C-alpha positions as CSV (number, residue, x, y, z in Angstrom):
1,M,-107.4,3.0,8.7
2,S,-105.0,1.3,11.2
3,I,-105.3,-1.7,13.4
4,Q,-103.9,-0.5,16.8
5,A,-103.3,-3.9,18.3
6,I,-101.0,-4.9,15.5
7,N,-97.4,-3.6,15.2
8,V,-97.4,-0.9,12.6
9,R,-94.5,-2.5,10.8
10,N,-96.8,-5.4,10.0
11,Q,-99.4,-3.3,8.2
12,F,-99.4,-2.4,4.5
13,R,-102.2,-0.2,3.2
14,G,-103.1,-0.8,-0.4
15,K,-105.7,-1.6,-3.0
16,V,-106.8,-5.0,-4.2
17,A,-105.0,-5.5,-7.6
18,A,-106.2,-9.0,-8.4
19,I,-108.3,-11.9,-7.1
20,I,-107.9,-15.4,-8.2
21,E,-110.9,-17.2,-6.8
22,G,-110.9,-20.9,-6.1
23,P,-113.7,-23.2,-4.8
24,V,-112.2,-23.1,-1.2
25,V,-109.3,-20.6,-1.1
26,S,-108.5,-17.5,-3.1
27,E,-105.3,-15.5,-3.8
28,V,-105.7,-11.8,-3.2
29,D,-102.9,-9.5,-4.6
30,V,-102.7,-6.1,-2.8
31,Q,-100.8,-3.3,-4.4
32,T,-98.9,-1.4,-1.7
33,P,-96.3,1.4,-1.9
34,A,-93.7,-1.3,-1.1
35,G,-94.9,-3.6,-3.9
36,I,-97.4,-6.4,-4.2
37,V,-98.4,-8.5,-1.2
38,T,-100.2,-11.7,-2.0
39,S,-102.6,-13.3,0.6
40,V,-104.2,-16.7,0.4
41,I,-107.6,-16.5,2.3
42,T,-110.8,-18.5,2.1
43,T,-113.1,-17.7,-0.7
44,R,-115.8,-17.2,1.9
45,S,-113.7,-14.5,3.5
46,V,-113.4,-12.8,0.1
47,K,-117.1,-12.7,-0.2
48,D,-117.8,-11.8,3.4
49,L,-115.4,-8.8,3.2
50,G,-116.9,-7.8,-0.1
51,L,-113.4,-7.6,-1.7
52,T,-113.3,-6.5,-5.3
53,I,-110.6,-5.1,-7.6
54,G,-109.8,-1.6,-6.3
55,S,-111.0,-2.2,-2.7
56,D,-109.0,-0.2,-0.1
57,V,-107.5,-2.7,2.3
58,V,-104.8,-3.2,5.0
59,A,-102.6,-6.3,4.6
60,L,-101.7,-7.6,8.0
61,V,-98.6,-9.8,8.0
62,K,-97.9,-12.4,10.7
63,A,-94.7,-14.3,10.1
64,T,-92.9,-16.7,12.3
65,E,-90.0,-17.2,9.9
66,V,-88.5,-15.1,7.0
67,S,-85.8,-16.6,4.8
68,V,-83.3,-14.5,3.0
69,A,-81.0,-15.6,0.2
70,K,-78.1,-13.7,-1.3
71,L,-78.5,-12.9,-5.0
């Protein structure tokens, strides 16, 4: 699965590794080959998408700023 309108560099295929559900928003951890990507989405979206542990998903990243610090 690939979303064609989004730059391929901003797509990470993976599986849902964890869901921390809250009353309004939830954290969804996606295990990708590059590591874990965490998304904060509405709990309603989690339910509407039918997300469960092990679901195959594509994490789409939209960032206007990325900070880098030297270790």
